HTML snippet that shows the backbone in 3Dmol.js (N, CA, C, O; Angstrom):
<script src="https://3Dmol.org/build/3Dmol-min.js"></script>
<div id="view" style="width:600px;height:400px;position:relative"></div>
<script>
const pdb = `
ATOM      1  N   UNK A   1     144.293  57.392 147.326  1.00  0.00           N
ATOM      2  CA  UNK A   1     144.733  58.772 147.328  1.00  0.00           C
ATOM      3  C   UNK A   1     146.086  58.849 146.620  1.00  0.00           C
ATOM      4  O   UNK A   1     146.955  58.004 146.834  1.00  0.00           O
ATOM      5  N   UNK A   2     146.253  59.855 145.788  1.00  0.00           N
ATOM      6  CA  UNK A   2     147.484  60.021 145.023  1.00  0.00           C
ATOM      7  C   UNK A   2     148.647  60.375 145.947  1.00  0.00           C
ATOM      8  O   UNK A   2     148.467  61.003 146.990  1.00  0.00           O
ATOM      9  N   UNK A   3     149.834  59.960 145.540  1.00  0.00           N
ATOM     10  CA  UNK A   3     151.032  60.301 146.307  1.00  0.00           C
ATOM     11  C   UNK A   3     151.182  61.807 146.359  1.00  0.00           C
ATOM     12  O   UNK A   3     150.995  62.492 145.353  1.00  0.00           O
ATOM     13  N   UNK A   4     151.517  62.320 147.524  1.00  0.00           N
ATOM     14  CA  UNK A   4     151.705  63.749 147.684  1.00  0.00           C
ATOM     15  C   UNK A   4     150.436  64.535 147.885  1.00  0.00           C
ATOM     16  O   UNK A   4     150.474  65.764 147.958  1.00  0.00           O
ATOM     17  N   UNK A   5     149.301  63.847 147.976  1.00  0.00           N
ATOM     18  CA  UNK A   5     148.007  64.517 148.111  1.00  0.00           C
ATOM     19  C   UNK A   5     147.431  64.269 149.505  1.00  0.00           C
ATOM     20  O   UNK A   5     147.331  63.123 149.944  1.00  0.00           O
ATOM     21  N   UNK A   6     147.054  65.337 150.196  1.00  0.00           N
ATOM     22  CA  UNK A   6     146.424  65.248 151.510  1.00  0.00           C
ATOM     23  C   UNK A   6     144.972  65.683 151.385  1.00  0.00           C
ATOM     24  O   UNK A   6     144.591  66.348 150.421  1.00  0.00           O
ATOM     25  N   UNK A   7     144.163  65.299 152.372  1.00  0.00           N
ATOM     26  CA  UNK A   7     142.742  65.597 152.338  1.00  0.00           C
ATOM     27  C   UNK A   7     142.343  66.349 153.613  1.00  0.00           C
ATOM     28  O   UNK A   7     142.703  65.957 154.724  1.00  0.00           O
ATOM     29  N   UNK A   8     141.600  67.424 153.426  1.00  0.00           N
ATOM     30  CA  UNK A   8     141.054  68.221 154.508  1.00  0.00           C
ATOM     31  C   UNK A   8     139.541  68.065 154.510  1.00  0.00           C
ATOM     32  O   UNK A   8     138.913  68.122 153.453  1.00  0.00           O
ATOM     33  N   UNK A   9     138.952  67.868 155.678  1.00  0.00           N
ATOM     34  CA  UNK A   9     137.493  67.790 155.786  1.00  0.00           C
ATOM     35  C   UNK A   9     137.087  68.178 157.202  1.00  0.00           C
ATOM     36  O   UNK A   9     137.933  68.412 158.065  1.00  0.00           O
ATOM     37  N   UNK A  10     135.791  68.241 157.423  1.00  0.00           N
ATOM     38  CA  UNK A  10     135.298  68.554 158.755  1.00  0.00           C
ATOM     39  C   UNK A  10     134.007  67.792 159.008  1.00  0.00           C
ATOM     40  O   UNK A  10     133.305  67.378 158.086  1.00  0.00           O
ATOM     41  N   UNK A  11     133.720  67.624 160.301  1.00  0.00           N
ATOM     42  CA  UNK A  11     132.477  66.992 160.724  1.00  0.00           C
ATOM     43  C   UNK A  11     132.148  67.565 162.095  1.00  0.00           C
ATOM     44  O   UNK A  11     132.884  67.354 163.059  1.00  0.00           O
ATOM     45  N   UNK A  12     131.035  68.292 162.175  1.00  0.00           N
ATOM     46  CA  UNK A  12     130.701  68.938 163.439  1.00  0.00           C
ATOM     47  C   UNK A  12     131.771  69.948 163.809  1.00  0.00           C
ATOM     48  O   UNK A  12     132.137  70.800 162.999  1.00  0.00           O
ATOM     49  N   UNK A  13     132.274  69.851 165.039  1.00  0.00           N
ATOM     50  CA  UNK A  13     133.287  70.802 165.489  1.00  0.00           C
ATOM     51  C   UNK A  13     134.711  70.242 165.371  1.00  0.00           C
ATOM     52  O   UNK A  13     135.620  70.693 166.068  1.00  0.00           O
ATOM     53  N   UNK A  14     134.896  69.261 164.485  1.00  0.00           N
ATOM     54  CA  UNK A  14     136.217  68.665 164.287  1.00  0.00           C
ATOM     55  C   UNK A  14     136.661  68.804 162.829  1.00  0.00           C
ATOM     56  O   UNK A  14     135.876  68.604 161.902  1.00  0.00           O
ATOM     57  N   UNK A  15     137.922  69.146 162.654  1.00  0.00           N
ATOM     58  CA  UNK A  15     138.549  69.162 161.335  1.00  0.00           C
ATOM     59  C   UNK A  15     139.483  67.976 161.252  1.00  0.00           C
ATOM     60  O   UNK A  15     140.147  67.633 162.230  1.00  0.00           O
ATOM     61  N   UNK A  16     139.538  67.343 160.084  1.00  0.00           N
ATOM     62  CA  UNK A  16     140.438  66.216 159.847  1.00  0.00           C
ATOM     63  C   UNK A  16     141.381  66.560 158.711  1.00  0.00           C
ATOM     64  O   UNK A  16     140.980  67.122 157.692  1.00  0.00           O
ATOM     65  N   UNK A  17     142.657  66.207 158.911  1.00  0.00           N
ATOM     66  CA  UNK A  17     143.674  66.354 157.885  1.00  0.00           C
ATOM     67  C   UNK A  17     144.312  64.990 157.730  1.00  0.00           C
ATOM     68  O   UNK A  17     144.922  64.474 158.667  1.00  0.00           O
ATOM     69  N   UNK A  18     144.171  64.398 156.539  1.00  0.00           N
ATOM     70  CA  UNK A  18     144.651  63.040 156.303  1.00  0.00           C
ATOM     71  C   UNK A  18     145.749  63.041 155.253  1.00  0.00           C
ATOM     72  O   UNK A  18     145.615  63.629 154.180  1.00  0.00           O
ATOM     73  N   UNK A  19     146.843  62.362 155.598  1.00  0.00           N
ATOM     74  CA  UNK A  19     147.924  62.139 154.644  1.00  0.00           C
ATOM     75  C   UNK A  19     148.546  60.791 154.948  1.00  0.00           C
ATOM     76  O   UNK A  19     148.950  60.518 156.079  1.00  0.00           O
ATOM     77  N   UNK A  20     148.620  59.943 153.915  1.00  0.00           N
ATOM     78  CA  UNK A  20     149.152  58.600 154.119  1.00  0.00           C
ATOM     79  C   UNK A  20     148.313  57.875 155.161  1.00  0.00           C
ATOM     80  O   UNK A  20     147.084  57.934 155.120  1.00  0.00           O
ATOM     81  N   UNK A  21     148.973  57.188 156.100  1.00  0.00           N
ATOM     82  CA  UNK A  21     148.220  56.435 157.104  1.00  0.00           C
ATOM     83  C   UNK A  21     147.752  57.277 158.283  1.00  0.00           C
ATOM     84  O   UNK A  21     147.117  56.751 159.197  1.00  0.00           O
ATOM     85  N   UNK A  22     148.054  58.575 158.283  1.00  0.00           N
ATOM     86  CA  UNK A  22     147.757  59.424 159.433  1.00  0.00           C
ATOM     87  C   UNK A  22     146.557  60.334 159.196  1.00  0.00           C
ATOM     88  O   UNK A  22     146.437  60.964 158.145  1.00  0.00           O
ATOM     89  N   UNK A  23     145.686  60.392 160.173  1.00  0.00           N
ATOM     90  CA  UNK A  23     144.594  61.359 160.194  1.00  0.00           C
ATOM     91  C   UNK A  23     144.731  62.164 161.472  1.00  0.00           C
ATOM     92  O   UNK A  23     144.660  61.626 162.577  1.00  0.00           O
ATOM     93  N   UNK A  24     144.926  63.460 161.302  1.00  0.00           N
ATOM     94  CA  UNK A  24     145.067  64.382 162.422  1.00  0.00           C
ATOM     95  C   UNK A  24     143.725  65.079 162.590  1.00  0.00           C
ATOM     96  O   UNK A  24     143.190  65.636 161.631  1.00  0.00           O
ATOM     97  N   UNK A  25     143.179  65.052 163.797  1.00  0.00           N
ATOM     98  CA  UNK A  25     141.899  65.707 164.065  1.00  0.00           C
ATOM     99  C   UNK A  25     142.104  66.791 165.114  1.00  0.00           C
ATOM    100  O   UNK A  25     142.843  66.611 166.082  1.00  0.00           O
ATOM    101  N   UNK A  26     141.438  67.914 164.902  1.00  0.00           N
ATOM    102  CA  UNK A  26     141.512  68.997 165.876  1.00  0.00           C
ATOM    103  C   UNK A  26     140.204  69.773 165.866  1.00  0.00           C
ATOM    104  O   UNK A  26     139.473  69.784 164.876  1.00  0.00           O
ATOM    105  N   UNK A  27     139.932  70.413 166.976  1.00  0.00           N
ATOM    106  CA  UNK A  27     138.669  71.148 167.136  1.00  0.00           C
ATOM    107  C   UNK A  27     138.653  72.413 166.299  1.00  0.00           C
ATOM    108  O   UNK A  27     139.671  73.066 166.072  1.00  0.00           O
ATOM    109  N   UNK A  28     137.449  72.724 165.851  1.00  0.00           N
ATOM    110  CA  UNK A  28     137.191  73.970 165.144  1.00  0.00           C
ATOM    111  C   UNK A  28     135.877  74.530 165.678  1.00  0.00           C
ATOM    112  O   UNK A  28     135.308  73.984 166.623  1.00  0.00           O
ATOM    113  N   UNK A  29     135.413  75.572 165.103  1.00  0.00           N
ATOM    114  CA  UNK A  29     134.162  76.181 165.553  1.00  0.00           C
ATOM    115  C   UNK A  29     132.973  75.245 165.325  1.00  0.00           C
ATOM    116  O   UNK A  29     132.902  74.551 164.310  1.00  0.00           O
ATOM    117  N   UNK A  30     132.062  75.236 166.262  1.00  0.00           N
ATOM    118  CA  UNK A  30     130.848  74.424 166.084  1.00  0.00           C
ATOM    119  C   UNK A  30     129.955  75.010 165.004  1.00  0.00           C
ATOM    120  O   UNK A  30     128.999  74.365 164.572  1.00  0.00           O
ATOM    121  N   UNK A  31     130.256  76.227 164.562  1.00  0.00           N
ATOM    122  CA  UNK A  31     129.473  76.883 163.515  1.00  0.00           C
ATOM    123  C   UNK A  31     129.984  76.576 162.102  1.00  0.00           C
ATOM    124  O   UNK A  31     129.353  76.957 161.117  1.00  0.00           O
ATOM    125  N   UNK A  32     131.128  75.887 162.005  1.00  0.00           N
ATOM    126  CA  UNK A  32     131.661  75.529 160.688  1.00  0.00           C
ATOM    127  C   UNK A  32     130.758  74.499 160.028  1.00  0.00           C
ATOM    128  O   UNK A  32     130.479  73.449 160.606  1.00  0.00           O
ATOM    129  N   UNK A  33     130.308  74.796 158.834  1.00  0.00           N
ATOM    130  CA  UNK A  33     129.517  73.822 158.066  1.00  0.00           C
ATOM    131  C   UNK A  33     130.433  72.961 157.221  1.00  0.00           C
ATOM    132  O   UNK A  33     130.359  71.733 157.262  1.00  0.00           O
ATOM    133  N   UNK A  34     131.323  73.627 156.433  1.00  0.00           N
ATOM    134  CA  UNK A  34     132.235  72.858 155.589  1.00  0.00           C
ATOM    135  C   UNK A  34     133.290  73.778 154.987  1.00  0.00           C
ATOM    136  O   UNK A  34     133.123  74.995 154.905  1.00  0.00           O
ATOM    137  N   UNK A  35     134.376  73.147 154.574  1.00  0.00           N
ATOM    138  CA  UNK A  35     135.389  73.834 153.780  1.00  0.00           C
ATOM    139  C   UNK A  35     134.970  73.713 152.319  1.00  0.00           C
ATOM    140  O   UNK A  35     134.443  72.679 151.909  1.00  0.00           O
ATOM    141  N   UNK A  36     135.199  74.758 151.534  1.00  0.00           N
ATOM    142  CA  UNK A  36     134.752  74.722 150.143  1.00  0.00           C
ATOM    143  C   UNK A  36     135.893  74.763 149.137  1.00  0.00           C
ATOM    144  O   UNK A  36     135.749  74.245 148.030  1.00  0.00           O
ATOM    145  N   UNK A  37     137.025  75.366 149.496  1.00  0.00           N
ATOM    146  CA  UNK A  37     138.106  75.478 148.514  1.00  0.00           C
ATOM    147  C   UNK A  37     139.433  75.732 149.219  1.00  0.00           C
ATOM    148  O   UNK A  37     139.522  76.552 150.133  1.00  0.00           O
ATOM    149  N   UNK A  38     140.461  75.011 148.774  1.00  0.00           N
ATOM    150  CA  UNK A  38     141.824  75.280 149.239  1.00  0.00           C
ATOM    151  C   UNK A  38     142.401  76.335 148.312  1.00  0.00           C
ATOM    152  O   UNK A  38     142.496  76.129 147.103  1.00  0.00           O
ATOM    153  N   UNK A  39     142.779  77.451 148.879  1.00  0.00           N
ATOM    154  CA  UNK A  39     143.320  78.555 148.086  1.00  0.00           C
ATOM    155  C   UNK A  39     144.843  78.537 148.046  1.00  0.00           C
ATOM    156  O   UNK A  39     145.458  78.958 147.067  1.00  0.00           O
ATOM    157  N   UNK A  40     145.442  78.038 149.136  1.00  0.00           N
ATOM    158  CA  UNK A  40     146.905  78.028 149.210  1.00  0.00           C
ATOM    159  C   UNK A  40     147.363  76.935 150.164  1.00  0.00           C
ATOM    160  O   UNK A  40     146.748  76.697 151.204  1.00  0.00           O
ATOM    161  N   UNK A  41     148.452  76.276 149.791  1.00  0.00           N
ATOM    162  CA  UNK A  41     149.109  75.288 150.647  1.00  0.00           C
ATOM    163  C   UNK A  41     150.583  75.676 150.711  1.00  0.00           C
ATOM    164  O   UNK A  41     151.242  75.807 149.680  1.00  0.00           O
ATOM    165  N   UNK A  42     151.092  75.857 151.917  1.00  0.00           N
ATOM    166  CA  UNK A  42     152.490  76.234 152.081  1.00  0.00           C
ATOM    167  C   UNK A  42     153.077  75.500 153.281  1.00  0.00           C
ATOM    168  O   UNK A  42     153.207  76.064 154.367  1.00  0.00           O
ATOM    169  N   UNK A  43     153.427  74.236 153.069  1.00  0.00           N
ATOM    170  CA  UNK A  43     154.111  73.398 154.072  1.00  0.00           C
ATOM    171  C   UNK A  43     153.535  73.525 155.475  1.00  0.00           C
ATOM    172  O   UNK A  43     154.246  73.838 156.430  1.00  0.00           O
ATOM    173  N   UNK A  44     152.244  73.276 155.580  1.00  0.00           N
ATOM    174  CA  UNK A  44     151.594  73.269 156.878  1.00  0.00           C
ATOM    175  C   UNK A  44     150.650  74.425 157.109  1.00  0.00           C
ATOM    176  O   UNK A  44     149.848  74.405 158.042  1.00  0.00           O
ATOM    177  N   UNK A  45     150.744  75.426 156.266  1.00  0.00           N
ATOM    178  CA  UNK A  45     149.851  76.579 156.378  1.00  0.00           C
ATOM    179  C   UNK A  45     148.860  76.505 155.236  1.00  0.00           C
ATOM    180  O   UNK A  45     149.247  76.450 154.069  1.00  0.00           O
ATOM    181  N   UNK A  46     147.557  76.504 155.579  1.00  0.00           N
ATOM    182  CA  UNK A  46     146.509  76.338 154.577  1.00  0.00           C
ATOM    183  C   UNK A  46     145.586  77.554 154.621  1.00  0.00           C
ATOM    184  O   UNK A  46     145.151  77.987 155.688  1.00  0.00           O
ATOM    185  N   UNK A  47     145.301  78.087 153.449  1.00  0.00           N
ATOM    186  CA  UNK A  47     144.295  79.135 153.312  1.00  0.00           C
ATOM    187  C   UNK A  47     143.123  78.494 152.580  1.00  0.00           C
ATOM    188  O   UNK A  47     143.279  77.974 151.475  1.00  0.00           O
ATOM    189  N   UNK A  48     141.945  78.534 153.206  1.00  0.00           N
ATOM    190  CA  UNK A  48     140.759  77.899 152.636  1.00  0.00           C
ATOM    191  C   UNK A  48     139.572  78.848 152.690  1.00  0.00           C
ATOM    192  O   UNK A  48     139.559  79.811 153.457  1.00  0.00           O
ATOM    193  N   UNK A  49     138.583  78.558 151.867  1.00  0.00           N
ATOM    194  CA  UNK A  49     137.278  79.178 152.015  1.00  0.00           C
ATOM    195  C   UNK A  49     136.447  78.207 152.841  1.00  0.00           C
ATOM    196  O   UNK A  49     136.480  76.997 152.617  1.00  0.00           O
ATOM    197  N   UNK A  50     135.704  78.750 153.796  1.00  0.00           N
ATOM    198  CA  UNK A  50     134.888  77.926 154.676  1.00  0.00           C
ATOM    199  C   UNK A  50     133.523  78.578 154.851  1.00  0.00           C
ATOM    200  O   UNK A  50     133.398  79.803 154.855  1.00  0.00           O
ATOM    201  N   UNK A  51     132.503  77.735 154.994  1.00  0.00           N
ATOM    202  CA  UNK A  51     131.143  78.221 155.206  1.00  0.00           C
ATOM    203  C   UNK A  51     130.776  78.006 156.670  1.00  0.00           C
ATOM    204  O   UNK A  51     130.896  76.904 157.206  1.00  0.00           O
ATOM    205  N   UNK A  52     130.325  79.090 157.303  1.00  0.00           N
ATOM    206  CA  UNK A  52     129.872  79.058 158.688  1.00  0.00           C
ATOM    207  C   UNK A  52     128.384  79.390 158.721  1.00  0.00           C
ATOM    208  O   UNK A  52     127.905  80.198 157.925  1.00  0.00           O
ATOM    209  N   UNK A  53     127.661  78.771 159.636  1.00  0.00           N
ATOM    210  CA  UNK A  53     126.229  79.061 159.703  1.00  0.00           C
ATOM    211  C   UNK A  53     125.952  80.467 160.237  1.00  0.00           C
ATOM    212  O   UNK A  53     124.845  80.980 160.070  1.00  0.00           O
ATOM    213  N   UNK A  54     126.926  81.086 160.866  1.00  0.00           N
ATOM    214  CA  UNK A  54     126.745  82.437 161.408  1.00  0.00           C
ATOM    215  C   UNK A  54     127.333  83.534 160.527  1.00  0.00           C
ATOM    216  O   UNK A  54     126.923  84.690 160.628  1.00  0.00           O
ATOM    217  N   UNK A  55     128.293  83.186 159.660  1.00  0.00           N
ATOM    218  CA  UNK A  55     129.023  84.192 158.877  1.00  0.00           C
ATOM    219  C   UNK A  55     128.864  84.065 157.372  1.00  0.00           C
ATOM    220  O   UNK A  55     129.159  85.010 156.641  1.00  0.00           O
ATOM    221  N   UNK A  56     128.407  82.927 156.902  1.00  0.00           N
ATOM    222  CA  UNK A  56     128.435  82.654 155.471  1.00  0.00           C
ATOM    223  C   UNK A  56     129.820  82.172 155.085  1.00  0.00           C
ATOM    224  O   UNK A  56     130.512  81.551 155.892  1.00  0.00           O
ATOM    225  N   UNK A  57     130.230  82.454 153.859  1.00  0.00           N
ATOM    226  CA  UNK A  57     131.540  81.990 153.383  1.00  0.00           C
ATOM    227  C   UNK A  57     132.614  83.034 153.684  1.00  0.00           C
ATOM    228  O   UNK A  57     132.465  84.215 153.368  1.00  0.00           O
ATOM    229  N   UNK A  58     133.704  82.565 154.305  1.00  0.00           N
ATOM    230  CA  UNK A  58     134.816  83.442 154.667  1.00  0.00           C
ATOM    231  C   UNK A  58     136.136  82.740 154.386  1.00  0.00           C
ATOM    232  O   UNK A  58     136.190  81.519 154.241  1.00  0.00           O
ATOM    233  N   UNK A  59     137.195  83.532 154.312  1.00  0.00           N
ATOM    234  CA  UNK A  59     138.539  82.975 154.179  1.00  0.00           C
ATOM    235  C   UNK A  59     139.014  82.570 155.568  1.00  0.00           C
ATOM    236  O   UNK A  59     138.854  83.317 156.533  1.00  0.00           O
ATOM    237  N   UNK A  60     139.600  81.381 155.658  1.00  0.00           N
ATOM    238  CA  UNK A  60     140.039  80.824 156.933  1.00  0.00           C
ATOM    239  C   UNK A  60     141.505  80.420 156.809  1.00  0.00           C
ATOM    240  O   UNK A  60     141.975  80.098 155.717  1.00  0.00           O
ATOM    241  N   UNK A  61     142.222  80.437 157.925  1.00  0.00           N
ATOM    242  CA  UNK A  61     143.644  80.099 157.943  1.00  0.00           C
ATOM    243  C   UNK A  61     143.879  78.981 158.943  1.00  0.00           C
ATOM    244  O   UNK A  61     143.428  79.051 160.086  1.00  0.00           O
ATOM    245  N   UNK A  62     144.590  77.947 158.503  1.00  0.00           N
ATOM    246  CA  UNK A  62     144.899  76.797 159.360  1.00  0.00           C
ATOM    247  C   UNK A  62     146.409  76.621 159.370  1.00  0.00           C
ATOM    248  O   UNK A  62     147.036  76.523 158.315  1.00  0.00           O
ATOM    249  N   UNK A  63     146.991  76.582 160.566  1.00  0.00           N
ATOM    250  CA  UNK A  63     148.422  76.324 160.711  1.00  0.00           C
ATOM    251  C   UNK A  63     148.580  74.958 161.367  1.00  0.00           C
ATOM    252  O   UNK A  63     148.309  74.800 162.557  1.00  0.00           O
ATOM    253  N   UNK A  64     149.019  73.972 160.588  1.00  0.00           N
ATOM    254  CA  UNK A  64     149.142  72.604 161.092  1.00  0.00           C
ATOM    255  C   UNK A  64     150.387  72.371 161.932  1.00  0.00           C
ATOM    256  O   UNK A  64     150.424  71.423 162.715  1.00  0.00           O
ATOM    257  N   UNK A  65     151.407  73.209 161.791  1.00  0.00           N
ATOM    258  CA  UNK A  65     152.679  72.961 162.476  1.00  0.00           C
ATOM    259  C   UNK A  65     152.496  72.843 163.988  1.00  0.00           C
ATOM    260  O   UNK A  65     152.960  71.856 164.557  1.00  0.00           O
ATOM    261  N   UNK A  66     151.848  73.791 164.676  1.00  0.00           N
ATOM    262  CA  UNK A  66     151.692  73.623 166.128  1.00  0.00           C
ATOM    263  C   UNK A  66     150.855  72.403 166.509  1.00  0.00           C
ATOM    264  O   UNK A  66     151.103  71.778 167.540  1.00  0.00           O
ATOM    265  N   UNK A  67     149.870  72.064 165.688  1.00  0.00           N
ATOM    266  CA  UNK A  67     149.051  70.877 165.954  1.00  0.00           C
ATOM    267  C   UNK A  67     149.929  69.632 165.890  1.00  0.00           C
ATOM    268  O   UNK A  67     149.879  68.784 166.781  1.00  0.00           O
ATOM    269  N   UNK A  68     150.728  69.526 164.838  1.00  0.00           N
ATOM    270  CA  UNK A  68     151.614  68.367 164.686  1.00  0.00           C
ATOM    271  C   UNK A  68     152.638  68.298 165.812  1.00  0.00           C
ATOM    272  O   UNK A  68     152.901  67.220 166.347  1.00  0.00           O
ATOM    273  N   UNK A  69     153.213  69.434 166.173  1.00  0.00           N
ATOM    274  CA  UNK A  69     154.210  69.447 167.250  1.00  0.00           C
ATOM    275  C   UNK A  69     153.595  69.037 168.579  1.00  0.00           C
ATOM    276  O   UNK A  69     154.238  68.345 169.367  1.00  0.00           O
ATOM    277  N   UNK A  70     152.352  69.456 168.843  1.00  0.00           N
ATOM    278  CA  UNK A  70     151.669  69.042 170.067  1.00  0.00           C
ATOM    279  C   UNK A  70     151.445  67.538 170.112  1.00  0.00           C
ATOM    280  O   UNK A  70     151.339  66.950 171.188  1.00  0.00           O
ATOM    281  N   UNK A  71     151.373  66.918 168.937  1.00  0.00           N
ATOM    282  CA  UNK A  71     151.184  65.463 168.839  1.00  0.00           C
ATOM    283  C   UNK A  71     152.511  64.723 168.681  1.00  0.00           C
ATOM    284  O   UNK A  71     152.527  63.528 168.387  1.00  0.00           O
ATOM    285  N   UNK A  72     153.619  65.432 168.875  1.00  0.00           N
ATOM    286  CA  UNK A  72     154.974  64.872 168.811  1.00  0.00           C
ATOM    287  C   UNK A  72     155.341  64.326 167.439  1.00  0.00           C
ATOM    288  O   UNK A  72     156.107  63.368 167.332  1.00  0.00           O
ATOM    289  N   UNK A  73     154.791  64.939 166.381  1.00  0.00           N
ATOM    290  CA  UNK A  73     155.194  64.637 165.016  1.00  0.00           C
ATOM    291  C   UNK A  73     156.383  65.518 164.672  1.00  0.00           C
ATOM    292  O   UNK A  73     156.500  66.637 165.172  1.00  0.00           O
ATOM    293  N   UNK A  74     157.260  65.014 163.821  1.00  0.00           N
ATOM    294  CA  UNK A  74     158.277  65.859 163.212  1.00  0.00           C
ATOM    295  C   UNK A  74     157.570  66.564 162.062  1.00  0.00           C
ATOM    296  O   UNK A  74     157.362  65.971 161.003  1.00  0.00           O
ATOM    297  N   UNK A  75     157.202  67.822 162.264  1.00  0.00           N
ATOM    298  CA  UNK A  75     156.370  68.542 161.300  1.00  0.00           C
ATOM    299  C   UNK A  75     157.039  68.616 159.930  1.00  0.00           C
ATOM    300  O   UNK A  75     156.373  68.398 158.918  1.00  0.00           O
ATOM    301  N   UNK A  76     158.328  68.914 159.870  1.00  0.00           N
ATOM    302  CA  UNK A  76     159.019  69.007 158.579  1.00  0.00           C
ATOM    303  C   UNK A  76     158.981  67.683 157.832  1.00  0.00           C
ATOM    304  O   UNK A  76     158.725  67.654 156.628  1.00  0.00           O
ATOM    305  N   UNK A  77     159.233  66.593 158.536  1.00  0.00           N
ATOM    306  CA  UNK A  77     159.233  65.270 157.904  1.00  0.00           C
ATOM    307  C   UNK A  77     157.842  64.891 157.409  1.00  0.00           C
ATOM    308  O   UNK A  77     157.697  64.355 156.310  1.00  0.00           O
ATOM    309  N   UNK A  78     156.816  65.166 158.219  1.00  0.00           N
ATOM    310  CA  UNK A  78     155.443  64.823 157.850  1.00  0.00           C
ATOM    311  C   UNK A  78     154.955  65.664 156.672  1.00  0.00           C
ATOM    312  O   UNK A  78     154.321  65.134 155.759  1.00  0.00           O
ATOM    313  N   UNK A  79     155.241  66.963 156.680  1.00  0.00           N
ATOM    314  CA  UNK A  79     154.688  67.878 155.691  1.00  0.00           C
ATOM    315  C   UNK A  79     155.454  67.933 154.372  1.00  0.00           C
ATOM    316  O   UNK A  79     154.863  68.244 153.338  1.00  0.00           O
ATOM    317  N   UNK A  80     156.730  67.644 154.382  1.00  0.00           N
ATOM    318  CA  UNK A  80     157.548  67.842 153.175  1.00  0.00           C
ATOM    319  C   UNK A  80     157.078  67.061 151.941  1.00  0.00           C
ATOM    320  O   UNK A  80     157.201  67.596 150.839  1.00  0.00           O
ATOM    321  N   UNK A  81     156.550  65.838 152.047  1.00  0.00           N
ATOM    322  CA  UNK A  81     156.102  65.159 150.829  1.00  0.00           C
ATOM    323  C   UNK A  81     154.739  65.612 150.297  1.00  0.00           C
ATOM    324  O   UNK A  81     154.339  65.197 149.209  1.00  0.00           O
ATOM    325  N   UNK A  82     154.025  66.449 151.040  1.00  0.00           N
ATOM    326  CA  UNK A  82     152.691  66.866 150.616  1.00  0.00           C
ATOM    327  C   UNK A  82     152.814  67.959 149.565  1.00  0.00           C
ATOM    328  O   UNK A  82     153.387  69.020 149.812  1.00  0.00           O
ATOM    329  N   UNK A  83     152.266  67.679 148.393  1.00  0.00           N
ATOM    330  CA  UNK A  83     152.322  68.627 147.279  1.00  0.00           C
ATOM    331  C   UNK A  83     150.994  69.345 147.065  1.00  0.00           C
ATOM    332  O   UNK A  83     150.951  70.436 146.497  1.00  0.00           O
ATOM    333  N   UNK A  84     149.914  68.723 147.524  1.00  0.00           N
ATOM    334  CA  UNK A  84     148.583  69.264 147.261  1.00  0.00           C
ATOM    335  C   UNK A  84     147.647  68.895 148.398  1.00  0.00           C
ATOM    336  O   UNK A  84     147.762  67.818 148.982  1.00  0.00           O
ATOM    337  N   UNK A  85     146.718  69.793 148.710  1.00  0.00           N
ATOM    338  CA  UNK A  85     145.663  69.509 149.683  1.00  0.00           C
ATOM    339  C   UNK A  85     144.328  69.718 148.989  1.00  0.00           C
ATOM    340  O   UNK A  85     144.095  70.751 148.361  1.00  0.00           O
ATOM    341  N   UNK A  86     143.466  68.740 149.108  1.00  0.00           N
ATOM    342  CA  UNK A  86     142.129  68.858 148.522  1.00  0.00           C
ATOM    343  C   UNK A  86     141.088  68.686 149.629  1.00  0.00           C
ATOM    344  O   UNK A  86     141.400  68.233 150.729  1.00  0.00           O
ATOM    345  N   UNK A  87     139.874  69.050 149.320  1.00  0.00           N
ATOM    346  CA  UNK A  87     138.765  68.916 150.260  1.00  0.00           C
ATOM    347  C   UNK A  87     137.883  67.777 149.783  1.00  0.00           C
ATOM    348  O   UNK A  87     137.509  67.706 148.613  1.00  0.00           O
ATOM    349  N   UNK A  88     137.560  66.892 150.706  1.00  0.00           N
ATOM    350  CA  UNK A  88     136.670  65.774 150.374  1.00  0.00           C
ATOM    351  C   UNK A  88     135.690  65.553 151.503  1.00  0.00           C
ATOM    352  O   UNK A  88     136.057  65.572 152.678  1.00  0.00           O
ATOM    353  N   UNK A  89     134.445  65.342 151.135  1.00  0.00           N
ATOM    354  CA  UNK A  89     133.407  64.971 152.077  1.00  0.00           C
ATOM    355  C   UNK A  89     132.733  63.702 151.560  1.00  0.00           C
ATOM    356  O   UNK A  89     132.550  63.520 150.356  1.00  0.00           O
ATOM    357  N   UNK A  90     132.369  62.827 152.504  1.00  0.00           N
ATOM    358  CA  UNK A  90     131.725  61.565 152.118  1.00  0.00           C
ATOM    359  C   UNK A  90     130.328  61.806 151.604  1.00  0.00           C
ATOM    360  O   UNK A  90     129.635  60.858 151.233  1.00  0.00           O
TER     361      UNK A  90
END
`;
const viewer = $3Dmol.createViewer("view");
viewer.addModel(pdb, "pdb");
viewer.setStyle({}, {cartoon: {color: "spectrum"}});
viewer.zoomTo();
viewer.render();
</script>
């Protein structure tokens, strides 16, 4: 993975955000099929297009700061080197 690049993905009702050696996982809707496009990245706030089996494709908003703080991460330190977020599925 390129320096400054993080990866967003999902599997079932879990979303994964990976940067460097850390993978942060958190629950999402069980109806989420996949993320399709990152529209905006702003230091922990992500705007993405996501496909749901009940709604089709919709714009979704993810705020990583509270997730990181709940896990006792220094959110500013963790997020500051991230320049880009991409979506990857195996």
